[in-house]
C-alpha positions in Angstrom: -122.9 -66.0 -42.7 -124.8 -65.3 -46.0 -121.5 -64.2 -47.6 -119.7 -67.4 -46.6 -122.6 -69.4 -48.0 -122.6 -67.5 -51.2 -118.8 -67.9 -51.7 -119.1 -71.6 -50.9 -121.8 -72.1 -53.5 -119.9 -70.1 -56.2 -116.7 -72.1 -55.6 -118.5 -75.4 -55.6 -120.4 -74.5 -58.7 -117.1 -73.7 -60.4 -115.7 -77.0 -59.2 -118.8 -78.7 -60.6 -118.2 -77.2 -64.0 -114.6 -78.2 -64.0 -115.5 -81.8 -62.9 -118.0 -81.9 -65.7 -115.4 -80.9 -68.2 -113.2 -83.7 -67.0 -116.0 -86.2 -67.4 -116.6 -85.1 -71.0 -113.0 -84.7 -72.1 -111.1 -87.0 -69.6 -108.4 -88.8 -71.5 -109.3 -92.3 -70.2 -112.2 -94.2 -68.7 -110.7 -94.4 -65.2 -110.2 -90.6 -65.3 -113.9 -90.2 -66.1 -114.9 -92.5 -63.3 -112.9 -90.5 -60.8 -114.5 -87.3 -62.2 -117.9 -88.8 -61.7 -117.1 -89.6 -58.0 -115.8 -86.0 -57.6 -119.0 -84.7 -59.2 -121.1 -86.6 -56.7 -119.1 -85.3 -53.8 -119.4 -81.7 -54.9 -123.2 -82.2 -55.3 -123.3 -83.5 -51.7 -121.4 -80.4 -50.6 -123.9 -78.2 -52.4 -126.9 -79.9 -50.9 -125.3 -79.6 -47.4 -124.7 -75.9 -47.9 -128.2 -75.5 -49.1 -129.4 -77.3 -46.0 -127.5 -74.8 -43.8 -128.8 -71.9 -45.8 -132.5 -72.9 -45.7 -132.5 -74.6 -42.3 -134.2 -77.6 -43.7 -132.6 -80.7 -42.2 -134.2 -83.2 -44.6 -131.8 -82.0 -47.3 -129.1 -83.8 -45.3 -131.0 -87.1 -45.9 -130.9 -86.4 -49.6 -127.2 -85.6 -49.4 -126.6 -89.0 -47.7 -128.5 -90.8 -50.5 -126.5 -89.0 -53.2 -123.3 -89.9 -51.4 -124.3 -93.6 -51.2 -125.3 -93.6 -54.9 -122.0 -92.1 -55.9 -120.1 -94.6 -53.9 -122.0 -97.5 -55.4 -121.6 -96.2 -58.9 -117.8 -95.9 -58.3 -117.7 -99.5 -57.0 -119.7 -100.7 -60.1 -117.4 -98.9 -62.5 -114.3 -100.3 -60.7 -115.7 -103.9 -60.9 -116.4 -103.3 -64.6 -112.9 -102.1 -65.3 -111.4 -104.9 -63.2 -113.2 -107.6 -65.2 -111.7 -106.2 -68.4 -114.3 -103.8 -69.7 -113.4 -101.5 -72.6 -110.5 -99.3 -71.8 -109.1 -96.5 -73.9 -105.8 -95.7 -72.2 
């Protein structure tokens, strides 16, 4: 089980780095918003794997909060873009 957890953490860390690159470089603002949502989802996965590894169930509460915050941020950005916020595409 430790090997599977380690592989999961390494793959998610690599995905986190690639999502961060997309946030920084992303050609347009909507691409950056999608990358931020992906970033939050990957962090939720990492917190979940850490909860499994350590056996501390309260980490799952933190994962739920992070997921809700990421969802609300995506909704906020979508409303901002819908109302005609600055776009660079």
